[in-house]
N, C-alpha and C positions, 0 to 999 in steps of 0.2 A: 930349479935352483936360480936360473937367470930371472925367472918371473918374480921370485921372492926378493932378489936384489933390486930389481926394477921398482917393485912396490915400496921397498924401504927408502929408495932414493926419492920417489915421488912424495912419500910421507915426510921425509926430512925437508924437502923443498917447500912443501905446504906449510910446515911449522915455521920455517925461516920467513916465508912471505907473510904469514900471520903476525909474527913478531915485528917485522918491518912496518906493517900497517899499524899495529898497535903503538909502536914508537912514534910514527908520524902523527897519529891522533893525539898522543899525549903532548907532543911538542906544540901542535897547533892549539890545543886546549890551554897550555901554559901561556902562549902568546896572547890569546884572547883575554885571559884573566889578568895578565900584566898590563895589557893595553887600557883596560878600564872602559870608560864611556866613549861612545862614538860621537861624531860631529852632529849637531842639531841644526836643521834647516830653519829658515825664517818662519815658515808656517808651523813649526813645532814638530815636524816629522824628523826621524833620525836618518842620517845619511850613512849607510853602512859601507858604501864604496865597494872596493874589490871583495870585501868579506861577504857581500850579498850572494856571490856565485860560488863561494867556497864549499858549502854543503853539497851542492850538485856535483862539483868537480871531485870532491872526496868520494862520493858514492860511486861515481864512474871509475875513478882510478883504483880504489880499493877492490871493486868488483873484479877488475881485470887482474889485479895482483893476487888476491886470495881465492878467486872463483867462488866466493860465498856471497851471493847477492843479498841475502837477508842480513847477515852480519855487517856488510858494507853500508847498507841503507840505514841500519840502526845507529852505527857509529856516526854517520853523516847527520842523522837527525839529532843526536845528542849534541854534536858540534853546533848545529843550527840554533838550538834553544839557548846554548851558552852565548852565542853571538847576540841573540835577542836580549840577553841579560837576565833570563829567567832561571838559568841553571837546570838541574834535573827536575826541579819542581814544575818547570814549564812543559815537560814531556807529556803528561796526561792532557793538558790543555790543548796542545798542538794536535794530539791524536784525536781529540774530540772535534776540533775544527775541521780536520782533514777527512775524518771518517763518518762524522755524524751528519751526513747530507744525503740527499736523494740520489745524486749521481753515483756515489760509491756503492750504496746499497743496491742500486739498479744493476751495476756491473757484477757485483758479487752474486746476486740472484741469477743472472744469466749463467755465470760459471757453475753455480750449484745445479741448475737444471741441465746444463750440458753434461756435467759429470754423471747425473742420474740417467740421462738418455743414453750415453755411451755405455754405462753399466748394464742397462736393459738390453741394448744391442748385443753385448757380449753374452748375456744370459740366454738370449734366444739363438745365439750362434749365427746371427744374420750378417755380421760384418765379415766373418770368414767366408760365408756363402757368397756375399757380394764380391769379395776379392777373387773367389774361385771363378765365378761367372764372367766377370769383367776381365780377369787375368787370362782366361781362355781366348779372348778376342784381342786384347792388347798385351802382347807377349814381350815387348822390349822396353828398355829404360826410357828411350826417347818418347815413345807413345804415352807412357805413364806420366811423364813430366808435362807433355803437351796437354793431356787431359786435366791435370792440376792447374795449368795456366789458364785454360778455357773456363774451368769452374770458377777460379778466382775472379776473372773478368766478368763472368756472368752475374756474380753476386756483387754488383757495383753499387747497390743502394745503401749498404751499411758496411763500414770498415770494421765494426765489431763482429757482425754476423759472418762476414766472409771467412776470416781465419778459423773461427769456431766451427764453421760448417765444412770447409775444404779440408782442414787438418784431419779430423776424425774419419771422414769419408775416404780420404786418400791414404791414410797411414798404412793399412794392411797391404795395399797395392804397392806402395813405395818400398815397404820392407821386403816384400816378395821379389821386387825388381832390384834389390840391393842398392837402393837410393838412400843416402844418409838422411837422418832426421833433420840435420842442419839445412840440407837442400830443400826438404819439404817445408820447413819453417820459413825459409827465404821465399819460396813460391807463394806461401800464404801471405806473408807480410808485404811483398812487393806487388801483389795484385789486389790489395785491399785499399788502404788509404790513397796510394798513387792513382788507382783507378777511380775511386769515389770523387777525388778532387777535380777530375777531368770532366765530370758529368754536370752540366749546368742545372739540371733539375734534381740532383741528389741533395741530401741534407747539407753537405759541404758547400755545394754551389749556392744554395739558398742562403746559408749563413754568411758567406763572403759577399754575396749580392747585397744583403741587408746592411752590412758594414760599409759598403761603398756609398750608400745614399748620404747626401749632405757634405761630401768631400768635393771641393772645387765646384764645377758647374753641374755635378750630378744631383739633381733635385728630386727625382722620383725613382721608384723601383723598376720601371720600364727601362729607363736610361741605364740604370745600374746593371740590369740583366743583359742588355746589349753589350755593354763593356766587358762584363765577365765572359759572355759567350765568345767574344772575339779574342779574349785574353787566353783562352784554352790552348790555342796553338803556340802561345808563348810560354806555356808552363812546361819548359823543356825537361825539368827533372821528372815530373809525373809521366810524360810521354816516354822518355828514355828508360825510366825504371821499369815500366810495364813491358815495353818492347824488349828490353834486355833479358827478361825472364824467358821470353819466347826464343830469342836468339841463342841463349845458352842451352835451352832444352833441345833445340834443333841442331846444336853443335856448330852453329855459325860463329859464335864466340866461344873459345875454349875455356875450360875451367881454369882458375888461377887463385893464388893465395891460399888461405886456410881452408877454403871450400874444396879446393883441389885435393888436399890431403884427406879431408873428410870423405870425399867421394872415392878416393883410392882405397881408403880403409874399408868402406862399405863393400866395394866391388871385390877386393882381394880376400877379405876375411869374413865378409857377411855381417860384420858388426855395424849396425846402422847408427849406433851411438858409441861414443868413446868409452874407454875403460873407467875413467873417473867422472863420467857425466852423471848429472842428477836431473833426470827428466822432470819437467813440471807436472806431468801427469803421473800421480803416485803409483806405487807398486800394487796398491789395493785393486786398481782396475785391471792390471795385467794378471792378477790371480783369479779373476772371475771365469768360471767354466760354464759351458752350455748346460742348462737344466736337464736333468734326467727325464722329466715329464715331456720334453720336446724331442721326439724321436728324429724328426727331420726339420731343418730350418725352413721356415716359410718366408721366403725372401720378400714377397710383395707385402704381406700383412705386417711382418715384423721389422721391415727396414724401409722399403720403398714408400709405403703409405705414410709412416711417420715423417720421412724426409719431405714428401710432398706437402704434408700439413705445415711443416716449418716454412717451406718456400712459399706456399700459397698464402699463409697468414701474413708473412713478412712483406711479400710483394703486394698482396691485396690491400693491406692497411697503408702501404706506401702510396699506392695509386689512388685509393679512396680518400685517405686522411692526410696525405702529404708527409707522413712520418711512418717509417717501418717499425712496427711493434715487435722488436726482436725478442724481448723477454716473453711476451705473450705467445709468440710463435713456438718457442722451445717448451713453454709450460703446457700448451695444448698437446704437443707431441708426446710429452712425458705422461700426461693423464691418459691419453688414448692408448699408449703402449702398456700402461699399468693395467687398464681394463682388459686389453688383449691377453696379457699374461694370466689374469684371473680366469678368463674364458678357456685358456689353454691348460687349466688345472694346476697352476702353481699356487702354493699356499701363500696367503697374504703375508705371513711372517717372512717367508723367503723373499718375496717381492720387496718388502721394506728393508730387509737385511741387505739386499742388492743395492737399493737406493742409498743406504748409509755408506756402503763401500764406495759408491760413485762419488758421494760428497767428500769422503776421506781422501779420495784420489785427487781432488782439486784443491786440497787445503794449502799445499805449498805455493800454488799459483796465487791464491787469495792473499796469503801473508805477504808475498812480494808485492802484489798490487797495492795492498794497504800501505806498506812502507813507502812505495813510490808516491802515493797520494800525499803522504806526510812531507816528503822532500819537496814536492811541488808546492804545497801550502807554505812551507818555510821560505821557498824562493820568492813567493808572492809577498809574504810578510816582510822580507828583507829588501824588496824592490830590485831583484836581480835584473829583470828586463829593462827597467828604467836606467839602471847603471850602464848596461851594455850600450843602450842608445846614446846616453850622455857622452860616452867617450868616443863615439864613432860618427855622430851626426854632422860634425864639422867637416868631415872628409867628403861629404856627398857633392858630386858634380853631375851634370847631365850625362857625361860619358860613363862615369862609374856608378851612376844611380842603380841600374838593374843588378849589377854585380854585387854592390855593397848591400842592397836590400835583400838579395838572395842569401848572402853570407850572414847578415844580421838576423834574418828570420830563422835560418838554420841554427845559429848559436843560441838564440832565445828558446827555440823549440827544444833543442838539445838540453839546455839547462833546466827547463821547466817541465819537460816531458809532455807538453801540450801544444798541438798544432793550432787548435781553435783559439786558445789564449794568445798565442803569437799573432794570429790574424787580428784579434781585437786590439792589440797593442800597436802593430806595425801599420795597418791600413790608415788610421787617422793621422799618422806621421808622414808616411812615404807618399801616399797618393796626392795630398796637397802640394808636396814638393815637386812631384812629376808635373802637375798642372802649372806650377809656378815657372818651371823650366820651359813649358810649351806655350805659355801665354794663355792658359785656360782652354787650350784646344785639345780635343780628344784625338790621340794619334798613337803611333808605334811606341813611343816612350811610356805612355800611360798603360797601354796593353801589356808591354813587357814588364812594367813594374808590378802590375797586378799578378801576372804569371809568376814573377820571381818570388813574390810574397807567398803565393799558394804553394809553389814547389819547394821553396826554402823551408817552410813550416813542416812539410812532409819529410824532407831529407833529414832535418834535425831530429825529428821523431824516430826515423829509422835507425839513426846512429845511437840513440839514447837507450840504455837499459832501464831508464825510469819511465819510458813511454808505456801507456796502457795497451796500445795496439801491438807493440813489440812483445810485451809480456803475454798477451792473448795469442799471438802467433806461436810463441814457444810452447804455450799450453796446448793449443790446438794440435800441434805437430808432435807433442810429447817429447820435446827436445830440451836439452840443457839450455837455460836461458842465456848464460854468458857465451856458450858455444855458438848460439844463434847470432848474438850481437857481433862476435868476433868474425864469423864467416860471412855475414851479410855486409859488414862495414866496407871491405874493399870493393864490392859490387856497387853498393850505394854511392861510394866516393867516386867511382868511375863515371857513373851516370851524372853525378853532381859536377865533376870536372868538365865534362863535355858541355853541360848546361852553362857553366860559368864562362867558358870560351865563347859560346854563342851569344850570351848576354853582353860580353865585352865587345864583340863585333857589332851588335845592335847599337850599343852606346856610342861607338865610334862613327858609324855610318848614318845614324838618324839625324 
């Protein structure tokens, strides 16, 4: 009886929140229509002002109110095309711009092959067997979390590969240890991009180094590399975010905020996800049972070898070619395991049916990712980043430069869901300013500014439900996406708060 009353209350609250969101949307739409045309700049471009960040803010706000990420992103997208002046007719065009590109197709293909690989693992019973074997050696919650922390740091070469590998590998272990999926998603997320941005020879390091060339006295890649290398110790958010995962796992920092409630729920009730949660990994995957043809799980052939293929291909291509071939790594592992299943006497029809179940299981994650790409494209079309910079660049002083650069980078990354896009915008603006304040001398202020941009971009990414890496972390951990964002936010904000204090101190004493 009490459960029924609770369910009705939750339903009524959800309906109320949905109606509030719809009302806000209609009011904003009416204001846009009444406003008419926006100011046109001298060069012919349109100045959307504050309206440029409205779609991103709506997406985030509505996601927290309604807990419906797809609905929130769609409403925000419709608002964006109305601001652009295209109305609903502009929706197909923006979808084509956002999704008809190699980047989006690449990420989708990775998710598809991950879904198929996880489905094959479940069909062979190898994930259960892995959990049993490792679980016999690591028997406590602390040990499981530390293992996840180390795995995340080990996969430093790709922020995409890391959560997609660590999540599925650790999920059964964390479930068995009664660790919430929110906690697993946090471990995946906070050891991916924060770790990758600290490594000078990772794709992140190479990208930022390339952007530094041509700013101030930085004339070549060698000088840029030296500056980035020395800036790593000034990337306080990246350092604190990664270390904080370990400190929390070890119990040095106690759980707090929504994560504490999630962990208490998991420990006391065994529920690793909330009652109203909608895990990004679909129910189709949870329904897959071990094939009758496989009498006993073969851990090495069915699990360890495919995992080694993924790691070896990704790491090998990174070392040899300078770029981790993440998609190809998962693709080879899927093809290998498919052949193994045929050898183990599974019917080809059953293998393909399992693959289709795996693809269905990742559909919700792909849809959210697609809508996030649309919002990010709208933010670019509206000039959100340029607006944020225009209203804040006059505040910059040598003392406040690292602090404001960190804040600006975080806000732009939060609004656009893109760390790399933020770097491309902020570095050409902030680094020349740092050199102007130092008389073109390379020193602490320059290193701190580079570190603040790098860390700020990651922090904004962590807080944004529009971020692809945040979505992939929710997907890898099979966690409700909004629950992941809500539980990670206080932890990310704590690391960012400490970073801001250190940047302020550097600005004062430099």
